[in-house]
All heavy atoms as an XYZ file, in Angstrom:
734
protein
N     -15.253      6.763     85.370
C     -15.344      8.223     85.533
C     -15.076      8.875     84.189
O     -14.230      8.478     83.480
C     -14.299      8.726     86.608
N     -15.868      9.885     83.870
C     -15.714     10.569     82.574
C     -15.913     12.061     82.726
O     -16.767     12.475     83.439
C     -16.680     10.038     81.533
C     -16.570     10.716     80.209
S     -17.616      9.906     78.913
C     -19.229     10.574     79.355
N     -15.040     12.835     82.054
C     -15.204     14.290     81.936
C     -15.252     14.583     80.455
O     -14.351     14.203     79.737
C     -13.987     15.056     82.562
C     -14.038     16.506     82.334
C     -13.841     14.772     84.074
N     -16.281     15.308     80.034
C     -16.542     15.548     78.663
C     -16.850     17.029     78.374
O     -17.730     17.631     79.103
C     -17.679     14.649     78.144
C     -17.994     14.526     76.703
C     -16.701     13.957     76.008
C     -19.144     13.623     76.393
N     -16.041     17.664     77.465
C     -16.307     19.028     77.124
C     -16.452     19.118     75.571
O     -16.264     18.142     74.943
C     -15.157     19.970     77.629
O     -13.971     19.641     76.809
C     -14.839     19.774     79.113
N     -16.649     20.312     75.095
C     -16.708     20.441     73.647
C     -15.405     20.029     72.954
O     -15.404     19.621     71.800
C     -16.988     21.896     73.272
C     -18.366     22.424     73.590
C     -18.565     23.899     73.225
O     -17.669     24.523     72.613
O     -19.687     24.399     73.549
N     -14.282     20.196     73.654
C     -12.986     19.929     73.124
C     -12.620     18.443     73.229
O     -11.532     18.078     72.708
C     -11.893     20.785     73.818
C     -12.154     22.203     73.619
O     -12.566     22.611     72.530
O     -11.862     23.003     74.524
N     -13.469     17.603     73.863
C     -13.138     16.227     73.980
C     -13.296     15.778     75.484
O     -13.935     16.484     76.228
N     -12.691     14.620     75.750
C     -12.973     14.162     77.115
C     -11.880     13.163     77.547
O     -11.014     12.740     76.783
N     -11.956     12.814     78.793
C     -11.040     11.806     79.463
C     -11.911     10.838     80.187
O     -13.037     11.136     80.688
C     -10.046     12.433     80.401
O     -10.740     13.168     81.389
C      -9.130     13.373     79.606
N     -11.356      9.596     80.280
C     -12.099      8.547     81.002
C     -11.074      7.791     81.786
O      -9.953      7.666     81.409
C     -12.727      7.511     80.049
C     -13.766      8.006     79.114
C     -13.209      8.171     77.674
C     -14.915      7.069     79.059
N     -11.541      7.386     83.011
C     -10.737      6.509     83.855
C     -11.626      5.303     84.140
O     -12.764      5.423     84.590
C     -10.408      7.207     85.177
C      -9.420      8.246     85.107
C      -7.994      7.765     84.923
O      -7.658      6.566     85.284
O      -7.191      8.473     84.263
N     -11.094      4.125     83.879
C     -11.758      2.895     84.228
C     -10.783      1.792     84.669
O      -9.572      2.019     84.626
C     -12.762      2.434     83.065
C     -12.202      2.599     81.651
C     -11.694      1.521     80.982
C     -12.283      3.777     81.027
C     -11.242      1.643     79.695
C     -11.837      3.945     79.725
C     -11.274      2.838     79.084
O     -10.837      3.052     77.783
N     -11.302      0.679     85.108
C     -10.470     -0.394     85.705
C      -9.306     -0.632     84.888
O      -9.473     -1.117     83.656
C     -11.280     -1.591     86.013
C     -12.341     -1.364     87.086
O     -12.342     -0.246     87.678
O     -13.230     -2.280     87.296
N      -8.114     -0.504     85.384
C      -6.835     -0.897     84.652
C      -6.639     -0.207     83.309
O      -5.960     -0.784     82.421
C      -6.736     -2.372     84.544
S      -6.606     -3.270     86.164
N      -7.231      0.894     83.052
C      -7.096      1.634     81.810
C      -7.581      3.016     81.920
O      -8.255      3.432     82.920
C      -7.896      0.855     80.765
N      -7.256      3.780     80.868
C      -7.828      5.181     80.742
C      -7.973      5.413     79.270
O      -7.448      4.708     78.416
C      -6.956      6.225     81.514
C      -5.616      6.437     80.883
N      -4.550      5.682     81.182
C      -5.208      7.363     79.999
C      -3.489      6.067     80.492
N      -3.865      7.126     79.811
N      -8.734      6.545     78.963
C      -8.996      6.810     77.571
C      -9.175      8.272     77.336
O      -9.324      9.060     78.317
N      -9.204      8.628     76.008
C      -9.531      9.972     75.676
C     -10.635      9.985     74.620
O     -10.804      8.945     73.880
C      -8.328     10.691     75.046
O      -7.890      9.973     73.863
C      -7.157     10.814     75.984
N     -11.468     11.035     74.509
C     -12.501     11.172     73.517
C     -12.104     12.460     72.719
O     -11.883     13.510     73.313
C     -13.889     11.285     74.111
C     -14.204      9.992     74.811
C     -14.936     11.571     73.007
C     -15.590     10.072     75.496
N     -12.032     12.350     71.351
C     -11.682     13.447     70.495
C     -12.790     14.502     70.493
O     -13.985     14.145     70.755
C     -11.416     13.006     69.130
C     -10.309     11.988     69.030
O      -9.355     12.001     69.845
O     -10.353     11.075     68.147
N     -12.437     15.727     70.138
C     -13.476     16.721     69.858
C     -14.266     16.245     68.697
O     -13.832     15.399     67.887
C     -12.747     18.068     69.491
N     -15.516     16.629     68.603
C     -16.394     16.214     67.516
C     -17.288     15.138     67.881
O     -18.094     14.669     67.077
N     -17.309     14.716     69.158
C     -18.287     13.732     69.656
C     -19.669     14.383     69.506
O     -19.791     15.608     69.456
C     -17.983     13.312     71.070
C     -17.963     14.432     72.077
C     -16.908     15.253     72.377
C     -19.046     15.050     72.776
N     -17.252     16.291     73.233
C     -18.533     16.111     73.522
C     -20.420     14.695     72.813
C     -19.339     16.887     74.325
C     -21.249     15.429     73.674
C     -20.731     16.514     74.422
N     -20.758     13.547     69.482
C     -22.088     14.057     69.362
C     -23.054     13.348     70.300
O     -22.835     12.191     70.645
C     -22.589     13.941     67.886
O     -22.620     12.554     67.556
C     -21.759     14.750     66.926
N     -24.076     14.050     70.618
C     -25.228     13.398     71.327
C     -26.462     13.839     70.458
O     -26.780     14.994     70.301
C     -25.454     13.886     72.785
C     -24.256     13.448     73.587
C     -26.742     13.340     73.314
C     -24.393     13.877     75.019
N     -27.180     12.852     69.948
C     -28.374     13.125     69.099
C     -29.562     13.551     69.965
O     -29.542     13.401     71.219
C     -28.737     11.840     68.328
O     -29.357     10.884     69.176
N     -30.568     13.968     69.371
C     -31.830     14.380     70.053
C     -32.477     13.173     70.755
O     -33.173     13.400     71.757
C     -32.819     15.002     69.058
O     -33.196     14.111     68.100
N     -32.119     11.948     70.313
C     -32.612     10.736     70.990
C     -31.681     10.300     72.145
O     -31.958      9.277     72.808
C     -32.744      9.552     70.023
C     -33.829      9.783     68.990
C     -33.299     10.621     67.799
O     -32.055     10.631     67.539
O     -34.137     11.346     67.182
N     -30.630     11.032     72.397
C     -29.686     10.691     73.487
C     -28.592      9.764     73.118
O     -27.904      9.215     73.974
N     -28.368      9.530     71.843
C     -27.245      8.600     71.421
C     -26.003      9.344     71.301
O     -25.778     10.340     70.569
C     -27.626      8.003     70.043
C     -28.868      7.202     69.986
C     -29.193      6.730     68.613
C     -28.760      5.981     70.958
N     -24.996      8.940     72.072
C     -23.718      9.554     72.130
C     -22.732      8.745     71.257
O     -22.724      7.442     71.294
C     -23.079      9.577     73.520
C     -21.690     10.201     73.682
C     -21.611     10.990     74.935
C     -20.661      9.086     73.705
N     -22.025      9.425     70.419
C     -20.987      8.709     69.586
C     -19.705      9.560     69.626
O     -19.743     10.842     69.592
C     -21.478      8.512     68.071
O     -21.742      9.806     67.549
C     -22.571      7.600     68.014
N     -18.597      8.877     69.629
C     -17.330      9.587     69.615
C     -16.194      8.635     69.349
O     -16.355      7.345     69.380
N     -15.027      9.169     69.030
C     -13.811      8.380     68.851
C     -12.724      8.907     69.704
O     -12.835     10.012     70.218
C     -13.353      8.353     67.334
O     -13.109      9.723     66.994
C     -14.421      7.804     66.398
N     -11.697      8.144     69.914
C     -10.593      8.485     70.680
C      -9.540      7.442     70.893
O      -9.403      6.598     69.916
N      -8.918      7.418     71.963
C      -7.906      6.384     72.185
C      -8.056      5.736     73.584
O      -8.583      6.275     74.509
C      -6.492      7.071     72.230
C      -6.206      7.619     70.820
C      -4.733      8.216     70.767
O      -4.296      8.824     71.744
N      -4.093      7.990     69.660
N      -7.641      4.450     73.636
C      -7.639      3.611     74.767
C      -6.172      3.310     75.221
O      -5.408      3.013     74.362
C      -8.433      2.318     74.548
C      -8.288      1.265     75.526
N      -8.974      1.296     76.749
C      -7.447      0.170     75.623
C      -8.575      0.212     77.493
N      -7.660     -0.460     76.795
N      -5.909      3.387     76.497
C      -4.587      3.111     76.995
C      -4.713      1.992     78.044
O      -5.340      2.276     79.160
C      -3.992      4.316     77.668
C      -3.768      5.487     76.669
C      -4.837      6.323     76.371
C      -2.564      5.690     76.102
C      -4.658      7.430     75.515
C      -2.430      6.778     75.197
C      -3.469      7.595     74.926
N      -4.262      0.812     77.790
C      -4.224     -0.289     78.711
C      -3.135     -0.151     79.725
O      -1.977      0.125     79.382
C      -4.104     -1.598     77.969
C      -4.245     -2.843     78.854
C      -5.709     -2.984     79.321
O      -6.662     -2.838     78.628
N      -5.885     -3.116     80.692
N      -3.541     -0.230     81.022
C      -2.551     -0.127     82.090
C      -2.268     -1.509     82.607
O      -2.813     -2.502     82.216
C      -3.092      0.729     83.256
C      -3.401      2.140     82.729
C      -4.248      3.008     83.764
O      -4.603      2.453     84.804
O      -4.501      4.132     83.441
N      -1.306     -1.621     83.550
C      -1.005     -2.940     84.168
C      -0.521     -2.723     85.573
O      -0.193     -1.574     86.016
C       0.139     -3.602     83.344
C       1.429     -2.885     83.370
N       2.279     -2.875     84.389
C       1.942     -2.095     82.414
C       3.368     -2.092     84.064
N       3.193     -1.528     82.891
N      -0.588     -3.753     86.320
C      -0.064     -3.739     87.718
C       1.425     -3.662     87.852
O       2.085     -3.827     86.789
N       1.877     -3.376     89.003
C       3.249     -3.332     89.231
C       3.904     -2.040     88.880
O       3.317     -1.101     88.458
N       5.260     -1.923     89.104
C       5.938     -0.738     88.784
C       5.974     -0.403     87.280
O       5.846     -1.291     86.488
C       7.332     -0.882     89.355
C       7.462     -2.389     89.455
C       6.129     -2.957     89.606
N       6.042      0.884     86.954
C       6.195      1.326     85.598
C       7.659      1.777     85.367
O       8.135      2.561     86.062
C       5.234      2.481     85.363
C       3.755      2.042     85.465
C       5.439      3.075     83.942
C       2.762      3.102     85.475
N       8.253      1.225     84.365
C       9.628      1.604     84.045
C       9.708      3.041     83.600
O       8.783      3.633     83.083
C      10.158      0.764     82.912
N      10.788      3.730     83.897
C      10.996      5.125     83.590
C      10.764      5.394     82.154
O      10.181      6.406     81.738
C      12.382      5.518     83.903
C      12.531      6.307     85.168
C      13.888      6.784     85.468
O      14.518      7.481     84.611
O      14.416      6.596     86.582
N      11.248      4.541     81.205
C      11.106      4.812     79.771
C       9.903      3.991     79.163
O       9.729      3.996     77.951
C      12.422      4.343     79.076
C      12.643      2.867     79.272
O      12.046      2.187     80.129
O      13.572      2.302     78.642
N       8.999      3.485     79.985
C       7.846      2.786     79.492
C       6.854      3.739     78.851
O       6.514      4.798     79.341
C       7.172      2.020     80.644
C       5.971      1.191     80.199
C       5.297      0.400     81.315
O       6.017      0.310     82.382
O       4.295     -0.170     81.077
N       6.379      3.321     77.758
C       5.315      4.020     76.921
C       4.120      3.143     76.807
O       4.254      2.051     76.401
C       5.830      4.528     75.604
C       4.785      5.138     74.793
C       7.076      5.379     75.717
N       2.961      3.553     77.195
C       1.735      2.902     76.948
C       1.250      3.214     75.616
O       0.857      4.456     75.302
C       0.681      3.186     78.006
C       1.197      2.846     79.398
C      -0.614      2.430     77.738
C       0.282      3.223     80.538
N       1.210      2.273     74.652
C       0.770      2.579     73.309
C      -0.710      2.685     73.239
O      -1.463      1.856     73.680
C       1.251      1.452     72.355
C       2.760      1.326     72.204
C       3.303      2.579     71.467
O       2.638      3.189     70.640
O       4.500      2.915     71.818
N      -1.230      3.806     72.672
C      -2.667      3.963     72.588
C      -3.234      3.056     71.422
O      -2.528      2.725     70.498
C      -2.845      5.429     72.126
C      -1.546      5.800     71.458
C      -0.504      4.936     72.120
N      -4.491      2.700     71.625
C      -5.247      2.015     70.583
C      -6.506      2.819     70.210
O      -7.096      3.409     71.119
C      -5.751      0.613     71.175
C      -4.525     -0.225     71.701
C      -4.274     -1.516     71.050
N      -5.222     -2.238     70.251
C      -5.731     -3.432     70.665
N      -5.498     -3.902     71.855
N      -6.543     -4.055     69.876
N      -6.889      2.813     68.955
C      -8.038      3.582     68.557
C      -9.319      2.947     69.141
O      -9.396      1.708     69.233
C      -8.062      3.467     67.015
C      -7.291      2.223     66.772
C      -6.243      2.135     67.863
N     -10.201      3.860     69.599
C     -11.384      3.377     70.306
C     -12.594      4.201     69.783
O     -12.507      5.304     69.451
C     -11.280      3.493     71.772
N     -13.762      3.505     69.846
C     -15.065      4.219     69.666
C     -15.871      4.136     70.946
O     -15.773      3.180     71.699
C     -15.853      3.543     68.484
O     -16.317      2.305     68.857
N     -16.591      5.243     71.198
C     -17.418      5.346     72.393
C     -18.802      5.568     71.909
O     -19.097      6.508     71.143
C     -16.919      6.517     73.216
C     -15.458      6.344     73.634
C     -14.405      6.865     72.895
C     -15.172      5.643     74.756
C     -13.117      6.791     73.272
C     -13.802      5.525     75.189
C     -12.809      6.048     74.432
O     -11.504      5.913     74.794
N     -19.721      4.680     72.375
C     -21.074      4.800     71.925
C     -21.927      4.579     73.243
O     -21.680      3.753     74.011
C     -21.458      3.705     70.955
C     -20.757      3.911     69.648
C     -21.165      2.831     68.610
O     -21.716      1.762     68.975
O     -20.829      3.030     67.436
N     -22.988      5.517     73.369
C     -23.751      5.342     74.595
C     -25.151      5.868     74.357
O     -25.524      6.440     73.376
N     -25.914      5.680     75.386
C     -27.351      6.160     75.407
C     -27.483      7.012     76.749
O     -27.314      6.400     77.823
C     -28.299      5.027     75.440
C     -29.755      5.316     75.497
C     -30.133      6.252     74.236
C     -30.624      4.138     75.558
N     -27.843      8.290     76.544
C     -28.006      9.175     77.657
C     -29.500      9.312     77.947
O     -30.263      9.661     77.036
C     -27.431     10.603     77.331
C     -27.534     11.627     78.305
C     -26.760     11.217     79.601
C     -27.049     12.946     77.777
N     -29.869      9.059     79.152
C     -31.257      9.200     79.571
C     -31.234      9.986     80.927
O     -30.811      9.483     81.979
C     -31.968      7.847     79.883
C     -32.200      7.009     78.619
C     -33.341      7.712     77.851
N     -33.670      6.927     76.631
C     -33.537      7.422     75.420
N     -33.155      8.658     75.220
N     -33.841      6.750     74.331
N     -31.607     11.241     80.858
C     -31.473     12.098     82.074
C     -30.048     12.259     82.461
O     -29.251     12.697     81.696
N     -29.762     11.860     83.669
C     -28.385     11.936     84.191
C     -27.671     10.587     84.065
O     -26.536     10.505     84.568
C     -28.445     12.359     85.700
C     -28.752     13.832     85.975
O     -28.563     14.551     84.867
O     -29.249     14.122     86.996
N     -28.261      9.626     83.441
C     -27.680      8.252     83.315
C     -27.165      8.017     81.910
O     -27.855      8.282     80.912
C     -28.719      7.153     83.641
C     -29.150      7.313     85.124
O     -28.339      7.498     85.995
O     -30.382      7.176     85.314
N     -25.865      7.588     81.811
C     -25.255      7.235     80.523
C     -24.801      5.763     80.591
O     -24.087      5.435     81.467
C     -24.069      8.144     80.244
C     -23.235      7.835     78.999
C     -24.124      7.982     77.732
C     -21.965      8.731     78.979
N     -25.242      4.985     79.592
C     -24.670      3.596     79.451
C     -23.776      3.677     78.230
O     -24.121      3.990     77.146
C     -25.790      2.641     79.135
C     -25.213      1.203     78.852
C     -26.200      0.184     79.060
N     -26.191     -0.100     80.513
C     -26.918     -1.100     81.067
N     -27.626     -1.855     80.265
N     -26.881     -1.310     82.317
N     -22.446      3.490     78.510
C     -21.371      3.734     77.521
C     -20.668      2.422     77.219
O     -20.245      1.728     78.106
C     -20.368      4.747     78.161
C     -19.149      5.108     77.217
C     -19.694      6.020     76.044
C     -18.146      5.895     78.045
N     -20.538      2.187     75.884
C     -19.823      0.996     75.453
C     -18.556      1.455     74.743
O     -18.510      2.293     73.930
C     -20.693      0.161     74.484
O     -21.856     -0.292     75.159
C     -19.873     -1.075     73.975
N     -17.387      0.808     75.118
C     -16.097      1.143     74.534
C     -15.651     -0.071     73.692
O     -15.586     -1.191     74.136
C     -15.104      1.406     75.629
C     -15.635      2.562     76.557
C     -13.740      1.764     75.094
C     -14.798      2.770     77.878
N     -15.266      0.256     72.453
C     -14.815     -0.777     71.452
C     -13.541     -0.375     70.873
O     -13.336      0.808     70.460
C     -15.844     -0.936     70.348
O     -17.155     -1.273     70.909
C     -15.482     -2.064     69.409
N     -12.535     -1.273     70.777
C     -11.283     -1.022     70.059
C     -11.568     -1.164     68.624
O     -11.998     -2.234     68.156
C     -10.214     -1.986     70.528
C      -9.798     -1.966     72.013
C      -8.769     -3.067     72.278
C      -9.252     -0.625     72.308
N     -11.305     -0.146     67.871
C     -11.732     -0.145     66.452
C     -10.731     -0.905     65.540
O     -11.075     -1.267     64.465
C     -11.909      1.281     65.913
O     -10.692      2.020     66.131
C     -13.050      1.991     66.579
N      -9.526     -1.183     66.081
C      -8.550     -1.902     65.201
C      -8.738     -3.409     65.365
O      -8.185     -4.180     64.590
C      -7.046     -1.557     65.609
C      -6.699     -1.774     67.046
O      -7.562     -2.221     67.864
O      -5.529     -1.553     67.382
N      -9.582     -3.888     66.328
C      -9.855     -5.292     66.446
C     -11.330     -5.564     66.576
O     -11.644     -6.786     66.694
C      -8.996     -5.770     67.667
O      -9.530     -5.202     68.903
N     -12.188     -4.639     66.790
C     -13.584     -4.803     67.011
C     -13.864     -5.469     68.364
O     -14.932     -5.902     68.624
C     -14.288     -5.599     65.884
N     -12.838     -5.436     69.270
C     -13.014     -5.949     70.607
C     -13.782     -4.964     71.466
O     -13.375     -3.803     71.680
C     -11.657     -6.248     71.199
C     -11.785     -6.708     72.645
C     -10.461     -6.906     73.373
O      -9.364     -6.569     72.772
N     -10.390     -7.304     74.634
N     -14.899     -5.410     72.035
C     -15.757     -4.627     72.942
C     -15.022     -4.779     74.346
O     -14.894     -5.845     74.877
C     -17.186     -5.060     73.040
C     -17.891     -4.359     74.053
C     -17.842     -4.921     71.670
N     -14.553     -3.609     74.891
C     -13.913     -3.635     76.200
C     -14.916     -3.731     77.396
O     -14.555     -4.187     78.440
C     -12.994     -2.421     76.347
C     -11.870     -2.239     75.341
C     -11.086     -0.963     75.613
C     -10.903     -3.470     75.472
N     -16.048     -3.228     77.085
C     -17.101     -3.275     78.177
C     -18.130     -2.211     77.980
O     -17.990     -1.264     77.227
N     -19.145     -2.328     78.810
C     -20.236     -1.396     78.935
C     -20.258     -0.828     80.308
O     -20.204     -1.660     81.241
C     -21.540     -2.013     78.515
O     -21.505     -2.475     77.169
C     -22.702     -1.087     78.666
N     -20.352      0.412     80.479
C     -20.215      1.097     81.754
C     -21.451      1.978     81.987
O     -21.829      2.654     81.080
C     -18.987      1.919     81.795
C     -17.664      1.161     81.556
C     -17.239      0.982     80.294
C     -17.002      0.591     82.615
C     -16.058      0.217     79.979
C     -15.815     -0.167     82.316
C     -15.343     -0.349     81.051
N     -21.982      1.930     83.191
C     -23.107      2.790     83.630
C     -22.510      3.939     84.388
O     -21.877      3.804     85.472
C     -24.099      1.969     84.433
C     -24.805      0.973     83.564
O     -25.179      1.314     82.452
O     -24.959     -0.167     84.009
N     -22.749      5.206     83.875
C     -22.298      6.426     84.537
C     -23.455      7.314     84.907
O     -24.540      7.263     84.263
C     -21.422      7.166     83.542
C     -20.235      6.448     83.021
C     -19.898      6.840     81.601
C     -19.025      6.545     83.922
N     -23.343      8.014     86.018
C     -24.319      8.924     86.467
C     -23.725     10.312     86.697
O     -22.679     10.457     87.365
C     -24.937      8.461     87.738
C     -26.153      9.298     88.170
C     -26.902      8.534     89.272
C     -28.264      9.213     89.539
N     -29.284      8.910     88.539
N     -24.315     11.328     85.991
C     -23.747     12.734     86.089
C     -23.605     13.135     87.547
O     -24.540     12.906     88.327
C     -24.716     13.667     85.400
C     -24.161     15.109     85.239
C     -25.100     16.057     84.669
N     -25.967     15.542     83.636
C     -25.807     15.879     82.318
N     -24.909     16.727     81.962
N     -26.643     15.435     81.461
N     -22.486     13.720     87.853
C     -22.208     14.283     89.173
C     -21.805     13.188     90.185
O     -21.568     13.603     91.382
N     -21.656     12.008     89.813
C     -21.286     10.883     90.727
C     -20.066     10.264     90.291
O     -19.792     10.072     89.082
C     -22.349      9.847     90.935
C     -23.594     10.374     91.659
C     -24.613      9.266     91.977
O     -24.257      8.065     91.806
O     -25.744      9.647     92.273
N     -19.160      9.893     91.170
C     -17.959      9.158     90.904
C     -18.137      7.692     91.300
O     -18.349      7.473     92.494
C     -16.728      9.701     91.608
O     -16.610     11.115     91.271
C     -15.459      9.035     91.208
N     -18.059      6.918     90.291
C     -18.228      5.388     90.546
C     -16.941      4.828     91.006
O     -15.848      5.445     90.948
N     -16.905      3.595     91.430
C     -15.628      2.939     91.914
C     -14.774      2.601     90.693
O     -15.279      2.018     89.698
C     -16.129      1.641     92.577
C     -17.409      1.359     91.939
C     -18.062      2.688     91.576
N     -13.528      2.964     90.742
C     -12.543      2.639     89.763
C     -11.433      1.927     90.469
O     -10.849      2.424     91.409
C     -12.021      3.913     89.006
C     -10.930      3.548     88.020
C     -13.126      4.609     88.280
N     -11.093      0.715     89.987
C     -10.077     -0.101     90.589
C      -8.886     -0.186     89.689
O      -8.903     -0.683     88.589
C     -10.577     -1.484     90.914
C     -11.780     -1.530     91.838
C     -13.009     -1.648     91.329
C     -11.562     -1.395     93.176
C     -14.130     -1.639     92.223
C     -12.590     -1.399     94.064
C     -13.941     -1.520     93.554
N      -7.799      0.547     90.051
C      -6.564      0.517     89.236
C      -5.843     -0.811     89.514
O      -5.889     -1.411     90.633
C      -5.685      1.762     89.620
C      -6.308      3.018     89.156
C      -6.642      2.932     87.648
C      -6.823      4.245     87.033
N      -7.102      4.074     85.545
N      -5.113     -1.212     88.514
C      -4.315     -2.484     88.658
C      -3.178     -2.325     89.731
O      -2.559     -1.279     89.826
C      -3.650     -2.725     87.286
S      -4.785     -3.103     86.009
N      -3.085     -3.352     90.497
C      -2.003     -3.270     91.549
C      -0.875     -4.210     91.128
O      -1.020     -5.165     90.509
C      -2.623     -3.712     92.897
C      -3.651     -2.818     93.354
C      -4.270     -3.434     94.605
C      -3.222     -1.474     93.573
């Protein structure tokens, strides 16, 4: 699930969430690029003083009509976290860690 405005965005995906900074772009060809942060979640209880350390991320995608194929990459390790297919106006299944 993704919400994107001129000021940036938020994402929710399996066992994680992320942010997209202001300044993201979509080209005339439908190429989306942006940067932000990724927050890895985990199952089980969360300690009161627990802090989830953010990791820098890049967001790249291709928008065709109402369909967006989005790839998320950690920029500090070049690890591709995954590619996600999103459809405007629809909420896909998101499975949080248990």
